[in-house]
C-alpha positions in Angstrom: 13.1 117.0 94.1 13.9 120.4 92.7 11.5 122.1 90.3 12.5 125.1 88.3 9.8 127.1 86.5 10.7 129.7 83.9 8.3 132.1 82.2 9.2 134.4 79.3 6.6 137.2 79.0 6.4 139.5 76.0 4.8 142.8 77.0 3.7 145.6 74.7 4.9 149.0 75.9 3.7 151.1 73.0 2.3 153.7 75.3 5.8 154.5 76.5 7.5 157.5 74.8 11.0 156.8 76.0 13.3 154.0 77.3 13.3 155.8 80.7 9.6 155.6 81.0 9.6 151.9 80.0 12.3 151.1 82.5 10.5 152.9 85.3 7.4 150.7 84.6 9.4 147.5 84.4 11.3 148.3 87.5 8.1 148.7 89.4 6.8 145.4 88.0 10.0 143.6 88.8 10.1 144.9 92.4 6.4 143.9 93.0 7.0 140.4 91.6 10.1 139.9 93.7 8.3 141.2 96.9 5.0 139.5 96.4 6.1 136.1 95.0 9.8 135.8 95.9 10.8 135.1 92.2 13.8 136.2 90.2 13.0 138.7 87.3 15.0 140.2 84.5 14.4 142.0 81.3 16.1 139.6 78.7 15.4 141.2 75.3 14.3 144.5 73.7 16.3 146.6 76.2 16.8 149.3 73.6 13.2 149.4 72.3 10.5 151.4 74.2 7.7 149.5 72.3 8.0 146.1 73.9 9.8 144.2 76.7 10.6 140.5 77.2 11.0 139.6 80.8 11.9 136.3 82.4 10.5 135.1 85.7 12.1 132.2 87.4 11.1 130.3 90.6 12.5 127.3 92.3 10.4 125.0 94.5 10.4 121.5 95.8 7.0 120.5 94.4 5.7 120.8 90.9 2.1 121.5 92.0 3.3 124.4 94.2 5.6 125.8 91.4 2.8 125.7 88.8 0.3 127.4 91.2 2.8 130.2 92.0 3.6 130.8 88.3 -0.1 131.0 87.6 -0.4 133.6 90.2 2.5 135.5 88.8 1.0 135.4 85.3 -2.4 136.6 86.6 -0.6 139.5 88.4 1.3 140.5 85.2 -1.8 140.3 83.1 -3.7 142.4 85.6 -0.8 144.9 85.7 -0.7 145.2 81.9 -4.3 144.6 80.8 -4.4 143.6 77.1 -0.6 144.2 76.7 0.7 140.7 77.3 1.5 139.7 73.7 2.7 136.2 74.4 4.3 134.0 77.1 5.8 130.6 77.5 6.2 128.6 80.7 8.8 125.8 81.1 9.0 123.4 84.0 12.2 121.4 84.7 12.2 118.7 87.5 15.5 117.5 88.8 16.3 114.9 91.5 14.5 112.0 92.9 
């Protein structure tokens, strides 16, 4: 069975004074998530706003329990990296195969 878990995370970046500053912060976060959790990460909305960012995190696994556990760790890491700045998030799980 293949399990795909997708998280969309809305982060406030009101303390950033420019797009360059926001992108530097997001690049560091994306690199850490990729290295630490082996997930795919992309900024999917608000690319031209330095006040907020919407990122997508995707992981593929062969067990739903493992996938949920990993995404929980990812969310904890993001919330600890941006204390009080995660505005909203959604997590979707899609199971395919037998």
